[in-house]
N, C-alpha and C positions, 0 to 999 in steps of 0.2 A: 356613552354618547347620548345626546338628547334625542327624544323621539322623532322630531322632524327629519333627522338624518339616519334613521334606522335603515339597515342594509336590506335590500332584496337580494336573496341568494338563489341562484339557479342550480338545477341538477346538472350533471355532466352532459354537455352537448357533443354529439358525434356526427361529423360530416367531413367532406373534403376540406383541405386546408384553405383552398380558394373561397369556398362558401363560408367557412367560419370567419375568415378575416373580412369578407364583404359585410358580414353582420357587425363586426367590430366597428367598421367605418361609420355605421349609423348611430352608434350609441350616444354621441354628443348632439344629435339632432334635438332630443328632448331629454336632457340628462337627469337621471335620478340616482340616488346612492345604490350602487349595484355591484355584486360580486358574481361574475359570469364565468363558469368553468367550462373548459372544452378540451377535447382530445381528437386529433384528426384520424381519419380512416385511411389516409394515404401519406405520401412523403412529398414535402414541398420545401424549397429554399425560399425563406422569407427575407426580403430586403427591407431595410429601414427606409422610411420616407426620405427622398432626396439622395439615397445612396446610388453609386454608379452601377451600371448594368453588370450582370454576372454572366459567366459562361454557362452553357447548358451542361447539366450533369445527368447521365442516364438514370432513369428511375425516379427522377425528382421533377415536379412542376416548379414554377416560379411565380411569386406574387409579391407585391409591395404592400406592407402593412401601413395603417394610418399613422403610426408613431415613428419616431426616429431611431437612430442607433445602427448597429451592425447587423450582419446576416445571421439568421437563426435556422437551425435544422428543425422543422416542424414535422414530426411523424408520431406514430403511436407511443413512442418512448418519451415524449415531452408532454407534461401536464401544464396547461396554460390557464391563466386567470386574467380577465379584464376587470379592472377596478374603476368604476365611474364615480367621480367626485364632483358634484354640482357646485357652481359658483355660490358663495355664501357659506359653504361648509367650512368648519374651523380649519380643516387641513389645507385650504386654499388661501389662508391669510398670511403666508410668509412673505418676506421681502423679495424672494426670487422664485421664479417658476419652478425651479428644481426642488424647492423646499417640500413640495408635496410628496417627493420620493421618501422622505425620512419616516413619516408615520406608516406608510405602506411597508417599508423595509422592516420597521420595528415589529409590525404584526407578524411578518414572515419569521423574524428572529425568534419571537416567542413560540411560534408553532413548531419550528424545527427543534428548539430546545425540548419541547414536550415529546418529540419523536426520538430524542436521544442523540441527535447529531452533535458531535463534539467540536470544540474549538471554534465556536461561531463568532463572527464579527460583522458589523455593519459599517460599510464604507460611507463616510460623511464628507470626503473631500472632493476635489475636482476629478474628472475622468483621468485615468492613468494612461490613456492613449488617445490620440486625436489624428484625424486624417490630415491635419495641417502641421503635424509634428515631424520628427525624424522619419526616414524611410521605415525603420523598424516599428515605430509607433503607428505610422500610417497603415502598415500591414496588419498589425494587431487590431486596430480600430475597425477594420473591415469585418471582423467576426465578433459578434456580440459578447460571447463568453470569454474572449481572449484578453479582456481588460476589465477594470472595475469602474463603475460609475456611482453617482450618489444614490444612497439608499440600498445598494445591492449587497447581497449576503455572501460571505465566504466561509469556508470551513478550512482551518489552517490557512494556507496561502493560496487556496484554489477557490475560484468562484463557483457558487452553487445556484443562486437565484439571480436571474437577469431581469432588469426593468427597462422599459422605454415609455415615453410619454408623448401625448398630443394634447395641446391646450386650445380651447376655443372660448369665446366669450361666455358660453353657458357652463363651462366647467373643464375638468381634466379627465383624460383617459390614461390610466397607467396600465400597461400590458406587462404581465409577469410570466416567467417560465421557469420550470425546474425539470431537469432531465433525470431519467433513471440511470443512464450510463452516458459517458462523455465520449463521443466519436466524431471529431470535427472533419474527417476526411472529405465528405462531400462539400463542406463549406470552403475548405482549402482549395479544392478544385474549382469551385464556382467563382471564387474571388481571385484566383490566380496568385495566392500568397504562399507558395511552396517554400520560399526562402525563410519564412517565419514558422514553418510547421512544427518544429520542436517546441518553440515557445507557446504556440497555440495549444498543442496537446497538453503541456504542463500547466496551463493557466486555469483549467476548470476541471470539474468532476461531476459525477452524478450521485444522487442520494443512495442508490443501491451500492455503488462503488464504495462510498464512505462507510456505510453501515455493514457491508459485507453480507447483505441479505436482500431479498426482494421486498420492497415496500409497496403495498397496493395503493392505487390512486386515492381510494376513498379514505384511507387513513390520513393521507396528506391533506385532503380536502377538509375533513372533519377538524383537524388541528388548526388549519388556517382560518376556517370559518369561526371557530371558537376564539381565536386570537383577535380577529377583527371585531367581534360582537361583545366581547367581555371587557369591561372598563378596567 
């Protein structure tokens, strides 16, 4: 990548989910190429921008993130990355707003391959579930990891990396997440989608589940940073 678009990379930020996402909301105020890593110190149900209200779940706070998509379980078992891509960056030059997901997803794909994750694939089509679709699709769309969207990463037929986006005139914010283990129970309760719980459980997985061992956050961060910064 040309020097004007060299990434600034942060160390891991640790705070409450509410505080972490409040800072995410400011990143497009003066956008610079940025990879911002964070892990919460508590448990929060994170709703996509414009998503319907959720039920309260004991032990979980609630907050709305600045990007769209379905609900996410933000807790110490989820490693999150904010990717800030300013206007004029080559990745913003596609015909569609969603095109920016592809290079972000490709970086994650390369990183996960370095970590030994098998059967990786990048989804390049339209979202596999929508709130305006069938009742089953609408239920799946309420939970981020229960369906595939453009640029997201699967291992086998299960989603591993979720992406969501916010665009403003100054650039794009792509929010990424990868879980160590997949347990959507709080999300199913929060969104009231118990009729689809079997499909939601089957739709995703965590990196520790796939590899059969504990993968520390720093190993994931190092691999992803390398994938973003190496041509």
